[in-house]
C-alpha positions in Angstrom: 63.0 -68.9 -48.4 64.3 -65.4 -48.4 61.7 -62.6 -48.5 63.0 -61.5 -51.9 62.2 -65.0 -53.3 58.5 -64.4 -52.9 58.4 -61.1 -54.8 56.8 -61.2 -58.2 58.9 -58.8 -60.3 56.5 -59.0 -63.2 53.7 -57.2 -61.4 53.8 -53.5 -60.5 53.4 -52.5 -56.9 49.9 -51.4 -55.8 48.6 -49.5 -52.9 45.3 -51.5 -53.0 43.8 -54.3 -55.2 41.8 -53.1 -58.1 38.1 -54.0 -58.4 37.4 -56.0 -61.6 34.4 -54.9 -63.7 31.8 -57.4 -64.7 31.5 -57.7 -68.5 29.2 -60.6 -69.1 27.1 -63.1 -67.2 25.8 -66.4 -68.6 23.6 -69.0 -66.9 25.6 -72.2 -66.6 23.5 -74.7 -64.6 20.6 -75.0 -62.2 21.2 -77.2 -59.2 17.8 -76.8 -57.4 19.1 -75.0 -54.3 21.7 -72.9 -56.2 22.6 -71.8 -59.7 26.0 -71.5 -61.3 26.8 -68.6 -63.6 29.8 -68.1 -65.8 30.9 -64.5 -65.4 33.5 -62.6 -67.4 35.4 -59.8 -65.5 37.9 -57.3 -66.8 40.8 -55.7 -65.0 41.4 -52.2 -66.6 44.9 -51.4 -65.5 46.2 -54.8 -66.7 43.8 -54.9 -69.6 43.2 -58.5 -68.6 39.9 -60.4 -68.8 39.0 -63.7 -67.2 36.0 -66.1 -66.9 34.9 -67.2 -63.4 32.1 -69.4 -62.0 29.9 -67.9 -59.4 27.4 -69.8 -57.2 24.1 -68.0 -56.5 21.8 -69.1 -53.8 19.4 -67.6 -51.3 20.8 -66.1 -48.2 21.3 -68.4 -45.3 20.5 -68.1 -41.6 22.2 -69.9 -38.6 20.4 -69.5 -35.3 22.0 -69.8 -31.9 19.4 -70.8 -29.4 20.4 -70.1 -25.7 18.4 -71.7 -22.9 17.9 -69.8 -19.6 20.8 -71.9 -18.3 23.0 -70.6 -21.1 23.1 -73.9 -23.0 23.3 -73.9 -26.8 20.7 -75.7 -28.8 22.6 -78.1 -31.1 21.4 -80.4 -33.8 23.0 -83.5 -35.4 22.1 -84.6 -38.8 23.5 -86.5 -41.8 25.2 -84.2 -44.3 25.4 -85.5 -47.9 28.5 -83.5 -48.9 30.7 -84.8 -46.1 28.7 -88.0 -45.6 29.0 -87.6 -41.9 26.7 -87.0 -39.0 27.3 -83.3 -38.3 26.8 -81.3 -35.0 25.6 -77.8 -35.9 23.5 -74.9 -34.8 20.1 -75.0 -36.6 20.0 -73.2 -39.9 18.8 -73.1 -43.5 17.8 -71.1 -46.5 15.9 -67.8 -46.0 12.7 -67.5 -48.0 12.1 -64.5 -50.3 11.1 -61.4 -48.3 11.9 -63.1 -44.9 14.0 -61.2 -42.5 17.0 -62.9 -40.9 15.3 -62.8 -37.5 12.0 -64.3 -38.8 14.0 -67.0 -40.7 16.1 -67.8 -37.6 13.0 -68.2 -35.4 11.4 -70.3 -38.1 14.4 -72.6 -38.5 14.8 -73.0 -34.8 11.1 -73.9 -34.3 10.9 -76.3 -37.3 14.1 -78.2 -36.7 14.1 -78.4 -32.9 10.7 -77.3 -31.5 12.4 -74.6 -29.5 11.2 -71.0 -29.4 12.5 -68.0 -27.5 11.4 -64.5 -26.3 14.3 -62.3 -27.5 16.0 -62.5 -30.9 18.6 -60.3 -32.6 20.8 -60.4 -35.7 24.4 -60.5 -34.4 26.4 -60.9 -37.6 26.2 -61.2 -41.4 29.1 -62.7 -43.3 30.0 -64.0 -46.8 30.5 -67.8 -46.5 32.9 -68.0 -49.4 33.3 -64.7 -51.3 35.7 -66.4 -53.9 32.8 -68.3 -55.5 29.5 -67.5 -53.7 27.3 -64.5 -54.0 25.1 -65.1 -50.9 25.4 -64.0 -47.3 24.9 -65.9 -44.0 23.1 -64.3 -41.1 23.7 -65.3 -37.5 20.7 -64.8 -35.2 20.8 -65.1 -31.4 17.6 -66.2 -29.7 17.7 -66.1 -25.8 15.6 -67.9 -23.2 14.7 -70.7 -25.6 12.5 -73.6 -24.5 11.0 -76.6 -26.2 7.4 -75.5 -27.0 6.3 -76.9 -30.3 6.2 -79.9 -32.6 8.9 -80.5 -35.2 8.4 -79.7 -38.9 11.3 -81.4 -40.7 11.8 -81.2 -44.4 11.5 -84.4 -46.4 15.1 -85.4 -46.1 15.7 -84.3 -42.5 16.2 -86.5 -39.5 17.6 -84.4 -36.6 18.8 -85.1 -33.1 18.5 -82.1 -30.8 20.5 -81.6 -27.7 21.3 -78.6 -25.4 25.0 -78.3 -24.6 26.9 -75.9 -22.3 28.7 -73.3 -24.4 32.2 -74.3 -23.1 31.5 -77.9 -24.2 30.4 -76.8 -27.6 33.6 -74.8 -28.0 35.5 -77.9 -27.0 33.7 -79.8 -29.7 35.0 -77.3 -32.2 38.5 -77.7 -30.9 38.6 -81.5 -30.9 36.9 -82.0 -34.2 33.5 -83.3 -32.9 31.9 -80.3 -34.7 33.3 -79.6 -38.2 30.6 -77.3 -39.8 32.6 -74.1 -40.4 29.6 -71.8 -40.2 28.5 -73.3 -36.9 32.0 -72.8 -35.5 31.9 -69.2 -36.7 28.6 -68.8 -34.8 30.6 -69.5 -31.6 33.0 -66.7 -32.3 30.1 -64.2 -32.5 28.2 -65.8 -29.6 31.3 -65.3 -27.3 30.8 -61.5 -27.4 27.3 -62.0 -25.7 28.3 -64.4 -23.0 
């Protein structure tokens, strides 16, 4: 394909994309852990409107627990969407009014029984800005150790394992770990190791 083949001659050139204005928002469905809304947006320069579906849910937290030996606390659990046993860092929904650090410490303790002495928020991202309104926070907890009992949710059954960082990275490269947010956590963790 020549570069000229990919040019859309029906659209004017722009120096930057234009922000569409929200016109109307209608509740579409409630799916327990998320809601779907039908939102109408308008593009002024083109005088064009469109209807889009937006998924609203609570913010998420993914927590990277590092042992004193610099091993990563990993969990394996069944995931209903992919119908697979998935290796991941612990994580979940943040509760209303809960800070990312408090949520990360809670999820780490509840899912694995590990606690640590130093926690910090290392990144906040949008998991899928095309259709989701929420954010995902990555919390790093250092010097974690198994100190408490597990507090799984009703549908949880979790295997916990500490794994050297380089081995976890290899899991991401060879397909043993497929959870995209857990793989993203390794990108942010690399800055701290």
